[in-house]
MDAnalysis code that builds the backbone (N, CA, C; Angstrom):
import MDAnalysis as mda
import numpy as np

u = mda.Universe.empty(591, n_residues=197, atom_resindex=np.repeat(np.arange(197), 3), trajectory=True)
u.add_TopologyAttr("name", ["N", "CA", "C"] * 197)
u.add_TopologyAttr("resid", np.arange(1, 198))
u.add_TopologyAttr("resname", ["MET", "SER", "ASN", "PHE", "TRP", "SER", "GLY", "TYR", "ILE", "ALA", "LEU", "LEU", "THR", "LEU", "GLY", "SER", "ILE", "VAL", "ALA", "LEU", "PHE", "TRP", "LEU", "ILE", "PHE", "ALA", "THR", "ARG", "LYS", "GLY", "GLU", "PRO", "ALA", "GLY", "THR", "THR", "ASP", "LYS", "THR", "MET", "GLY", "HIS", "SER", "PHE", "ASP", "GLY", "ILE", "GLU", "GLU", "TYR", "ASP", "ASN", "PRO", "LEU", "PRO", "ARG", "TRP", "TRP", "PHE", "LEU", "LEU", "PHE", "ILE", "GLY", "THR", "LEU", "VAL", "PHE", "GLY", "ILE", "LEU", "TYR", "LEU", "VAL", "LEU", "TYR", "PRO", "GLY", "LEU", "GLY", "ASN", "TRP", "LYS", "GLY", "VAL", "LEU", "PRO", "GLY", "TYR", "GLU", "ASP", "GLY", "TRP", "THR", "GLN", "GLU", "LYS", "GLN", "TRP", "GLN", "ARG", "GLU", "VAL", "ALA", "GLN", "ALA", "ASP", "GLU", "LYS", "TYR", "GLY", "PRO", "ILE", "PHE", "ALA", "LYS", "TYR", "ALA", "ALA", "MET", "PRO", "VAL", "GLU", "GLN", "VAL", "ALA", "GLN", "ASP", "GLU", "GLN", "ALA", "VAL", "LYS", "MET", "GLY", "ALA", "ARG", "LEU", "PHE", "ALA", "ASN", "TYR", "CYS", "SER", "ILE", "CYS", "HIS", "ALA", "PRO", "THR", "PRO", "ARG", "ALA", "PRO", "TRP", "ALA", "SER", "ARG", "THR", "TRP", "SER", "THR", "MET", "ASN", "GLY", "ALA", "GLY", "VAL", "VAL", "ILE", "ARG", "SER", "ARG", "SER", "ARG", "PRO", "PRO", "SER", "SER", "THR", "ALA", "VAL", "PRO", "PRO", "ARG", "CYS", "ARG", "PRO", "GLY", "ALA", "ARG", "LEU", "SER", "ALA", "LYS", "LYS", "ALA"])
u.atoms.positions = np.array([
    [42.881, -46.798, 60.862],
    [42.052, -47.878, 61.256],
    [42.415, -48.318, 63.008],
    [41.487, -48.442, 63.581],
    [41.942, -48.466, 64.873],
    [42.365, -50.101, 64.868],
    [43.310, -50.277, 66.404],
    [43.723, -51.997, 66.157],
    [42.480, -52.783, 66.155],
    [41.859, -52.519, 67.203],
    [40.207, -53.040, 67.120],
    [39.821, -53.943, 65.687],
    [39.750, -53.063, 64.931],
    [39.068, -53.204, 64.027],
    [39.724, -53.761, 62.837],
    [41.366, -53.378, 62.891],
    [42.231, -53.953, 62.009],
    [42.297, -55.605, 62.513],
    [41.868, -56.015, 63.654],
    [41.933, -57.019, 64.244],
    [41.073, -57.525, 64.006],
    [39.665, -57.186, 63.928],
    [38.521, -57.621, 63.655],
    [38.146, -58.187, 62.106],
    [38.756, -57.305, 61.531],
    [38.533, -57.695, 59.975],
    [39.787, -58.888, 59.744],
    [41.119, -58.880, 60.305],
    [41.812, -59.961, 60.105],
    [41.216, -61.164, 60.634],
    [40.650, -61.380, 61.610],
    [40.405, -62.503, 62.413],
    [39.184, -62.897, 61.608],
    [37.870, -61.977, 60.967],
    [37.162, -62.699, 60.315],
    [37.560, -63.324, 58.836],
    [38.351, -62.510, 58.240],
    [38.829, -62.816, 56.714],
    [39.725, -64.341, 57.318],
    [40.597, -64.437, 57.642],
    [41.387, -65.923, 58.036],
    [40.529, -66.944, 58.661],
    [39.435, -66.470, 59.719],
    [38.551, -67.415, 60.265],
    [37.917, -67.987, 58.830],
    [37.260, -67.246, 58.097],
    [36.531, -67.508, 56.920],
    [37.273, -68.475, 55.900],
    [38.700, -68.077, 55.950],
    [39.308, -69.246, 54.648],
    [39.478, -70.600, 55.598],
    [39.857, -70.180, 56.838],
    [40.102, -71.649, 57.445],
    [38.692, -72.289, 57.525],
    [37.317, -72.098, 57.976],
    [36.080, -72.663, 57.744],
    [35.903, -73.094, 56.366],
    [36.316, -72.644, 55.408],
    [35.988, -72.790, 54.057],
    [36.952, -73.978, 53.808],
    [38.373, -74.442, 54.361],
    [38.712, -75.500, 54.178],
    [38.264, -76.334, 54.948],
    [37.815, -76.301, 55.836],
    [37.076, -77.169, 56.830],
    [36.294, -77.968, 56.142],
    [35.447, -77.243, 55.714],
    [34.220, -77.430, 54.848],
    [34.149, -78.235, 53.832],
    [35.517, -77.925, 52.978],
    [35.641, -78.393, 51.598],
    [36.610, -79.771, 52.004],
    [36.962, -80.304, 53.049],
    [37.689, -81.411, 53.708],
    [36.661, -82.293, 54.492],
    [35.877, -81.654, 54.873],
    [34.937, -82.427, 55.854],
    [33.928, -82.676, 55.156],
    [33.806, -82.230, 54.046],
    [32.607, -83.175, 53.142],
    [33.012, -83.817, 51.936],
    [34.123, -83.902, 52.475],
    [34.732, -84.489, 50.945],
    [34.339, -86.102, 51.258],
    [34.046, -87.067, 49.929],
    [33.869, -88.190, 50.351],
    [35.052, -89.023, 49.989],
    [35.975, -88.448, 49.579],
    [37.331, -89.747, 48.942],
    [37.237, -89.600, 47.354],
    [38.078, -90.330, 46.972],
    [37.966, -90.531, 45.566],
    [36.986, -92.181, 45.069],
    [36.038, -91.488, 44.594],
    [35.160, -93.102, 44.147],
    [36.347, -94.233, 43.448],
    [35.817, -95.292, 43.369],
    [36.269, -96.179, 42.680],
    [35.307, -96.414, 41.039],
    [34.660, -95.476, 41.135],
    [34.244, -95.207, 39.870],
    [32.426, -94.696, 40.542],
    [31.893, -94.318, 38.738],
    [30.566, -93.569, 39.255],
    [29.687, -94.977, 39.884],
    [28.574, -94.333, 40.926],
    [27.657, -95.174, 41.212],
    [25.943, -94.431, 40.908],
    [25.462, -95.464, 41.495],
    [24.149, -95.625, 40.544],
    [22.677, -95.167, 41.946],
    [23.875, -94.937, 42.638],
    [23.011, -94.463, 44.051],
    [22.816, -92.943, 43.693],
    [21.273, -92.608, 44.304],
    [20.643, -91.109, 44.335],
    [20.661, -90.895, 45.889],
    [20.296, -89.830, 45.530],
    [20.169, -88.583, 47.013],
    [18.885, -89.314, 47.471],
    [18.351, -89.297, 46.752],
    [16.778, -90.107, 47.271],
    [15.506, -88.771, 46.793],
    [16.245, -87.745, 46.463],
    [15.011, -86.513, 45.998],
    [15.021, -86.732, 43.935],
    [13.598, -86.179, 43.762],
    [13.293, -86.352, 42.823],
    [12.856, -84.972, 42.240],
    [13.239, -84.277, 41.146],
    [13.064, -82.498, 40.580],
    [12.370, -82.820, 39.241],
    [10.919, -82.758, 39.053],
    [10.630, -83.067, 37.497],
    [11.096, -84.384, 36.865],
    [11.520, -85.403, 38.010],
    [11.514, -86.892, 36.746],
    [13.653, -86.880, 37.303],
    [14.343, -85.731, 37.467],
    [15.592, -85.614, 37.764],
    [16.319, -86.190, 38.747],
    [16.548, -87.054, 39.001],
    [17.456, -87.546, 40.401],
    [19.274, -87.254, 40.647],
    [19.213, -87.072, 41.526],
    [20.797, -86.496, 41.749],
    [21.302, -87.519, 42.152],
    [22.661, -88.159, 41.754],
    [23.085, -89.070, 41.560],
    [24.241, -88.816, 43.117],
    [24.670, -89.654, 43.653],
    [25.539, -89.801, 45.123],
    [27.073, -89.925, 44.734],
    [27.420, -88.578, 44.336],
    [28.983, -88.741, 43.628],
    [30.010, -88.056, 44.124],
    [30.667, -88.039, 44.619],
    [31.528, -86.936, 44.913],
    [32.110, -85.900, 43.773],
    [32.191, -84.879, 44.241],
    [33.195, -83.354, 43.437],
    [33.941, -84.095, 42.387],
    [33.931, -83.365, 41.123],
    [35.248, -84.740, 40.327],
    [36.513, -83.713, 40.903],
    [37.736, -84.797, 41.013],
    [39.166, -84.245, 41.308],
    [39.674, -82.956, 41.074],
    [39.340, -82.394, 39.645],
    [39.492, -81.139, 39.126],
    [39.052, -80.033, 39.791],
    [37.674, -80.648, 40.578],
    [36.840, -79.328, 40.582],
    [37.102, -78.670, 41.830],
    [37.698, -80.035, 42.859],
    [38.047, -80.256, 44.292],
    [39.441, -79.231, 44.241],
    [40.447, -79.841, 43.500],
    [41.574, -79.118, 43.261],
    [41.197, -77.621, 42.967],
    [40.534, -77.372, 42.075],
    [40.375, -75.778, 41.883],
    [39.819, -75.146, 43.135],
    [38.626, -75.476, 43.591],
    [38.548, -74.976, 44.733],
    [39.786, -74.212, 46.000],
    [40.455, -75.564, 45.905],
    [41.604, -75.046, 46.927],
    [42.388, -74.460, 46.101],
    [43.060, -74.278, 44.680],
    [43.861, -72.902, 44.506],
    [42.817, -72.058, 44.642],
    [41.648, -71.919, 44.692],
    [41.314, -70.408, 44.746],
    [41.400, -70.207, 45.924],
    [41.380, -71.147, 47.216],
    [41.969, -70.778, 48.757],
    [43.552, -70.319, 48.708],
    [44.324, -71.142, 48.057],
    [45.366, -70.709, 48.210],
    [45.906, -69.379, 47.709],
    [45.191, -68.973, 46.217],
    [45.401, -67.563, 46.050],
    [45.067, -67.014, 46.586],
    [43.784, -66.976, 47.541],
    [43.320, -65.753, 48.185],
    [44.327, -65.635, 49.221],
    [44.942, -66.769, 49.805],
    [46.016, -66.595, 50.908],
    [47.335, -65.860, 50.427],
    [47.636, -66.183, 49.372],
    [48.545, -65.378, 48.889],
    [48.504, -63.733, 48.346],
    [47.308, -63.697, 48.090],
    [46.802, -62.612, 47.876],
    [47.100, -61.486, 49.298],
    [46.445, -62.224, 49.806],
    [46.468, -61.451, 51.198],
    [47.967, -61.229, 51.797],
    [48.603, -61.884, 51.853],
    [49.672, -61.901, 52.187],
    [50.583, -60.682, 51.723],
    [50.502, -60.918, 50.086],
    [51.042, -60.046, 49.175],
    [50.271, -58.416, 49.370],
    [49.566, -58.202, 49.327],
    [48.167, -56.627, 49.425],
    [47.894, -57.019, 50.460],
    [47.640, -55.430, 50.821],
    [47.116, -54.769, 52.039],
    [45.798, -55.303, 51.919],
    [45.157, -56.311, 52.638],
    [43.516, -56.976, 52.838],
    [43.317, -57.602, 54.207],
    [44.213, -57.303, 55.138],
    [43.867, -57.591, 56.351],
    [44.037, -56.480, 57.422],
    [43.217, -55.699, 57.439],
    [43.455, -54.573, 58.070],
    [44.241, -53.580, 58.527],
    [45.201, -53.695, 58.787],
    [46.350, -52.573, 58.787],
    [47.734, -53.395, 58.151],
    [47.662, -54.687, 57.975],
    [48.487, -55.273, 57.182],
    [49.189, -54.366, 55.939],
    [50.144, -54.034, 55.502],
    [50.702, -53.536, 53.950],
    [50.848, -54.229, 53.488],
    [50.857, -55.814, 53.512],
    [51.054, -56.451, 52.670],
    [52.611, -56.695, 52.466],
    [53.565, -57.504, 51.576],
    [54.726, -57.278, 51.591],
    [55.076, -57.481, 49.900],
    [54.816, -57.240, 48.856],
    [54.546, -56.742, 47.457],
    [55.914, -56.573, 47.249],
    [57.009, -57.211, 46.637],
    [58.107, -56.315, 46.314],
    [57.812, -55.130, 45.784],
    [58.924, -53.853, 46.302],
    [58.993, -52.904, 45.674],
    [57.797, -51.951, 46.617],
    [57.445, -52.359, 47.456],
    [56.187, -51.606, 48.342],
    [57.099, -51.862, 49.485],
    [57.586, -51.274, 50.003],
    [58.207, -51.651, 51.471],
    [57.145, -51.262, 52.561],
    [56.813, -49.795, 52.153],
    [55.848, -49.186, 52.796],
    [54.636, -50.143, 52.714],
    [54.534, -50.899, 52.069],
    [53.023, -51.253, 51.792],
    [52.315, -50.630, 50.408],
    [51.562, -51.842, 49.608],
    [51.077, -51.163, 48.190],
    [50.005, -50.233, 48.561],
    [49.563, -49.671, 47.670],
    [48.642, -49.060, 47.244],
    [48.300, -48.685, 45.839],
    [47.176, -48.220, 45.539],
    [46.911, -48.474, 43.820],
    [47.847, -46.985, 43.830],
    [47.504, -45.646, 44.500],
    [48.183, -44.363, 44.494],
    [49.562, -44.741, 44.062],
    [50.298, -45.697, 44.603],
    [51.436, -45.832, 44.882],
    [52.205, -46.330, 43.592],
    [51.017, -47.298, 43.237],
    [51.435, -47.767, 42.110],
    [51.408, -46.689, 40.903],
    [50.214, -46.175, 40.689],
    [50.229, -45.041, 39.915],
    [51.561, -43.897, 39.814],
    [51.826, -43.741, 40.806],
    [52.695, -42.760, 41.122],
    [54.176, -43.643, 39.946],
    [54.257, -44.611, 40.800],
    [55.466, -45.615, 40.247],
    [55.586, -45.582, 38.949],
    [54.340, -45.892, 38.157],
    [54.173, -45.890, 36.716],
    [54.205, -44.642, 35.844],
    [53.859, -43.532, 36.337],
    [54.102, -42.364, 36.205],
    [55.498, -41.847, 35.835],
    [56.289, -42.660, 37.393],
    [57.683, -42.281, 37.182],
    [58.206, -42.376, 35.961],
    [57.694, -43.825, 35.701],
    [58.498, -44.673, 34.358],
    [58.519, -44.140, 33.435],
    [57.432, -43.673, 32.985],
    [56.469, -43.105, 31.899],
    [57.427, -41.800, 31.851],
    [57.501, -41.094, 33.121],
    [58.174, -39.664, 32.154],
    [59.740, -40.367, 31.937],
    [59.981, -41.268, 32.629],
    [61.828, -41.246, 32.581],
    [61.994, -41.927, 31.114],
    [60.915, -42.826, 30.250],
    [60.643, -43.036, 29.160],
    [60.461, -42.308, 28.329],
    [59.536, -41.439, 28.559],
    [58.719, -40.334, 27.069],
    [59.414, -39.177, 27.591],
    [60.033, -38.784, 28.824],
    [60.056, -37.365, 29.305],
    [60.936, -36.811, 27.984],
    [62.203, -37.059, 27.767],
    [62.853, -36.897, 26.613],
    [62.187, -36.739, 25.509],
    [61.367, -37.569, 24.940],
    [60.484, -36.924, 23.546],
    [59.828, -36.141, 23.705],
    [59.471, -35.658, 24.359],
    [58.005, -35.037, 24.906],
    [58.967, -33.446, 24.817],
    [60.102, -33.627, 25.662],
    [60.916, -32.123, 25.959],
    [61.354, -31.693, 24.430],
    [61.813, -32.758, 23.587],
    [62.277, -32.573, 22.225],
    [61.411, -31.694, 21.508],
    [60.071, -32.026, 21.403],
    [59.132, -31.490, 20.761],
    [58.492, -30.648, 21.312],
    [58.532, -29.943, 22.719],
    [58.117, -29.336, 23.289],
    [59.168, -27.682, 22.677],
    [60.176, -28.129, 22.314],
    [61.087, -27.464, 22.026],
    [61.092, -26.901, 21.171],
    [60.413, -27.547, 20.045],
    [60.379, -27.082, 18.764],
    [59.322, -26.128, 18.097],
    [59.516, -25.413, 17.067],
    [58.123, -25.075, 16.691],
    [57.483, -26.172, 16.206],
    [56.112, -25.757, 16.020],
    [55.113, -26.315, 15.563],
    [55.307, -26.481, 14.195],
    [55.473, -25.611, 13.341],
    [56.212, -25.716, 11.933],
    [56.883, -27.398, 11.921],
    [57.999, -27.312, 12.784],
    [59.072, -28.093, 12.210],
    [58.881, -29.221, 12.935],
    [58.192, -29.395, 13.994],
    [57.158, -30.753, 14.232],
    [56.171, -31.185, 13.131],
    [55.757, -30.849, 12.649],
    [55.076, -31.355, 11.307],
    [55.550, -31.629, 10.405],
    [56.885, -31.349, 10.458],
    [57.881, -31.837, 9.359],
    [58.751, -32.987, 9.909],
    [58.618, -33.244, 10.980],
    [59.533, -34.346, 11.508],
    [58.656, -35.676, 11.375],
    [59.369, -36.469, 10.431],
    [58.676, -38.063, 10.367],
    [58.188, -38.829, 11.380],
    [59.349, -38.627, 12.725],
    [58.527, -39.293, 13.889],
    [57.223, -39.070, 14.460],
    [57.331, -37.492, 14.387],
    [56.439, -36.919, 15.518],
    [54.953, -37.184, 14.350],
    [55.149, -37.281, 13.035],
    [54.029, -37.509, 12.220],
    [53.515, -38.509, 12.446],
    [54.475, -39.698, 12.809],
    [53.776, -41.372, 12.808],
    [52.996, -41.090, 14.460],
    [54.486, -40.560, 15.247],
    [53.183, -40.674, 16.842],
    [52.181, -39.996, 16.916],
    [51.834, -38.780, 15.999],
    [50.602, -38.275, 15.900],
    [49.456, -39.093, 15.403],
    [49.812, -39.769, 14.595],
    [48.724, -40.674, 13.933],
    [48.421, -41.812, 14.694],
    [49.420, -42.568, 15.439],
    [49.014, -43.254, 16.195],
    [48.176, -43.025, 17.554],
    [48.477, -41.343, 17.803],
    [47.564, -41.014, 18.828],
    [46.477, -40.592, 18.491],
    [46.158, -40.450, 17.140],
    [44.804, -40.161, 16.505],
    [44.097, -41.534, 16.275],
    [44.708, -42.402, 16.248],
    [44.026, -43.630, 15.947],
    [43.565, -44.360, 16.670],
    [44.309, -44.107, 18.159],
    [43.741, -44.543, 19.483],
    [42.644, -43.915, 20.281],
    [42.904, -42.443, 20.206],
    [42.419, -41.712, 21.239],
    [41.029, -40.365, 20.257],
    [41.205, -40.491, 19.155],
    [40.423, -39.359, 18.420],
    [39.322, -39.791, 17.454],
    [40.531, -41.267, 16.660],
    [38.819, -41.735, 15.621],
    [37.759, -42.408, 15.876],
    [37.586, -42.386, 17.008],
    [36.285, -42.748, 17.497],
    [35.204, -42.042, 17.025],
    [35.608, -40.745, 17.466],
    [34.205, -39.829, 17.148],
    [34.922, -38.754, 15.909],
    [36.229, -38.732, 15.353],
    [36.675, -38.263, 14.216],
    [36.667, -38.734, 12.535],
    [36.420, -40.150, 12.751],
    [36.260, -41.358, 12.071],
    [38.153, -41.557, 11.820],
    [38.362, -42.571, 10.759],
    [39.484, -43.004, 10.558],
    [40.578, -42.204, 10.324],
    [40.143, -41.907, 9.510],
    [41.643, -40.430, 8.795],
    [40.880, -39.257, 9.226],
    [42.173, -38.803, 9.749],
    [41.862, -36.925, 10.134],
    [41.098, -36.384, 9.341],
    [40.979, -36.581, 8.082],
    [40.422, -35.830, 6.653],
    [39.353, -35.942, 6.753],
    [39.114, -37.067, 6.487],
    [37.646, -37.919, 5.898],
    [36.420, -36.836, 6.503],
    [35.860, -36.436, 7.346],
    [35.010, -35.725, 7.529],
    [35.040, -34.205, 7.109],
    [35.869, -33.485, 6.942],
    [36.213, -32.492, 6.595],
    [36.590, -32.030, 5.316],
    [36.947, -32.759, 4.553],
    [38.035, -32.632, 3.463],
    [37.285, -31.851, 2.526],
    [36.092, -32.016, 2.574],
    [35.522, -30.888, 0.930],
    [34.317, -29.987, 1.716],
    [34.744, -29.700, 2.976],
    [33.165, -28.368, 3.108],
    [34.368, -27.369, 3.948],
    [33.739, -26.576, 3.480],
    [33.999, -25.121, 4.357],
    [33.549, -24.451, 5.371],
    [34.013, -24.525, 7.069],
    [33.119, -24.567, 8.134],
    [32.895, -22.580, 8.611],
    [32.112, -22.040, 8.760],
    [31.675, -20.981, 8.860],
    [31.498, -20.713, 10.697],
    [31.238, -20.181, 11.140],
    [31.266, -19.347, 12.319],
    [31.567, -18.089, 12.747],
    [30.817, -17.919, 13.799],
    [30.811, -16.319, 14.210],
    [31.355, -16.216, 15.272],
    [32.589, -15.573, 15.537],
    [33.389, -15.200, 16.833],
    [32.438, -14.021, 17.603],
    [32.930, -13.987, 19.156],
    [32.372, -13.167, 19.678],
    [31.880, -11.505, 18.965],
    [32.397, -11.165, 18.017],
    [32.432, -10.026, 17.270],
    [31.664, -9.759, 16.444],
    [31.235, -11.199, 15.939],
    [30.014, -11.167, 14.835],
    [30.912, -11.140, 13.585],
    [32.004, -11.314, 13.981],
    [32.751, -11.528, 12.233],
    [32.926, -12.721, 11.965],
    [32.581, -13.135, 10.493],
    [32.266, -14.211, 10.173],
    [33.816, -14.796, 10.225],
    [34.305, -16.285, 10.371],
    [35.611, -16.857, 9.831],
    [34.958, -18.313, 9.527],
    [35.817, -18.361, 8.321],
    [36.025, -19.581, 7.565],
    [37.140, -19.973, 7.301],
    [37.402, -21.398, 7.391],
    [38.191, -22.100, 7.605],
    [38.343, -23.374, 6.931],
    [39.226, -24.140, 6.018],
    [39.088, -24.971, 5.122],
    [39.574, -26.222, 5.658],
    [38.712, -27.319, 5.608],
    [39.019, -28.621, 6.003],
    [39.327, -29.008, 7.496],
    [38.772, -28.077, 8.554],
    [38.845, -28.373, 10.009],
    [37.605, -27.497, 10.511],
    [37.049, -27.830, 11.641],
    [36.160, -27.275, 12.367],
    [36.728, -26.153, 13.041],
    [35.351, -25.068, 13.081],
    [35.799, -24.068, 13.544],
    [36.621, -23.758, 15.064],
    [36.972, -24.917, 15.975],
    [37.316, -25.164, 17.034],
    [38.050, -26.523, 17.681],
    [38.239, -26.292, 18.432],
    [39.329, -28.106, 18.315],
    [38.539, -28.910, 19.330],
    [36.590, -28.596, 19.464],
    [35.995, -29.644, 19.371],
    [35.310, -30.419, 18.653],
    [34.895, -31.220, 19.050],
    [33.932, -32.707, 18.105],
    [32.539, -32.242, 17.501],
    [32.278, -31.342, 18.149],
    [30.976, -30.875, 17.577],
    [31.241, -29.819, 16.458],
    [30.060, -30.665, 15.460],
    [29.953, -30.312, 14.316],
    [29.489, -28.636, 14.413],
    [29.675, -27.712, 13.232],
    [29.475, -26.315, 13.671],
    [27.367, -26.141, 13.465],
    [26.990, -26.801, 13.117],
    [25.501, -26.713, 12.789],
    [24.973, -27.259, 14.189],
    [25.500, -27.880, 15.134],
    [24.819, -28.277, 16.040],
    [25.711, -26.597, 17.417],
    [26.246, -25.895, 17.123],
    [26.582, -24.569, 18.062],
    [25.465, -23.647, 17.932],
    [24.989, -22.908, 18.845],
    [24.364, -21.768, 18.751],
    [24.810, -21.015, 17.328],
    [24.484, -20.433, 16.678],
    [25.008, -19.293, 15.680],
    [25.862, -19.506, 14.720],
    [25.923, -20.710, 14.398],
    [27.011, -21.229, 13.285],
    [25.811, -21.860, 12.409],
    [26.681, -21.856, 11.400],
    [26.330, -22.516, 10.285],
    [27.207, -22.755, 8.816],
    [26.765, -23.739, 8.744],
    [27.657, -24.540, 7.462],
    [27.113, -24.403, 6.391],
    [28.473, -23.433, 5.402],
    [28.798, -23.514, 4.011],
    [28.574, -24.472, 2.936],
    [27.811, -24.849, 2.264],
    [28.260, -26.201, 1.087],
    [29.248, -25.158, 0.244],
    [29.776, -24.583, -0.116],
    [30.408, -23.718, -1.073],
    [31.719, -24.871, -1.366],
    [32.360, -25.283, -1.941],
    [33.621, -25.491, -2.281],
    [34.500, -24.783, -3.460],
    [35.967, -25.162, -2.315],
    [36.883, -24.214, -3.062],
    [37.718, -24.387, -3.935],
])
């Protein structure tokens, strides 16, 4: 971004914040001794507006949002070419840098676990109690929405039949013919056998 547009954005943003501070303090009536019965002089459907200042908590909430906005603009890049001063991001925060940092932390934490299971044969992984628990948690988080809460529920008593590219019928017990969640009857050329073994 050019220096002109960076300055324009920064000036417009900071000018707006200053204008909001001025507006809230210039129109503040101060703390009332109590509520008054004085009205603003207009009525809508018989409802009149009283001439009382904003409650103190409302005023402080507005000031708090302005202070939060200033702190946010100091920490994160929000003023043109300003990179922010967020700790850990000396060259400026971006969502890509944050993502890369989180991926590196996850790789450091989970990399050895994944490497351990990647080096094991599938049969051995299936017998590993920790791997089975991890798989159950992953299934519950990501797969159960489409496949039901338990992995065997939809297919426990069915035999799935489908034809491969050569026209050979493949039957398998308790699981669909492929890794997709689409039932065989929804696929072209597939049929569901009601036989029970």
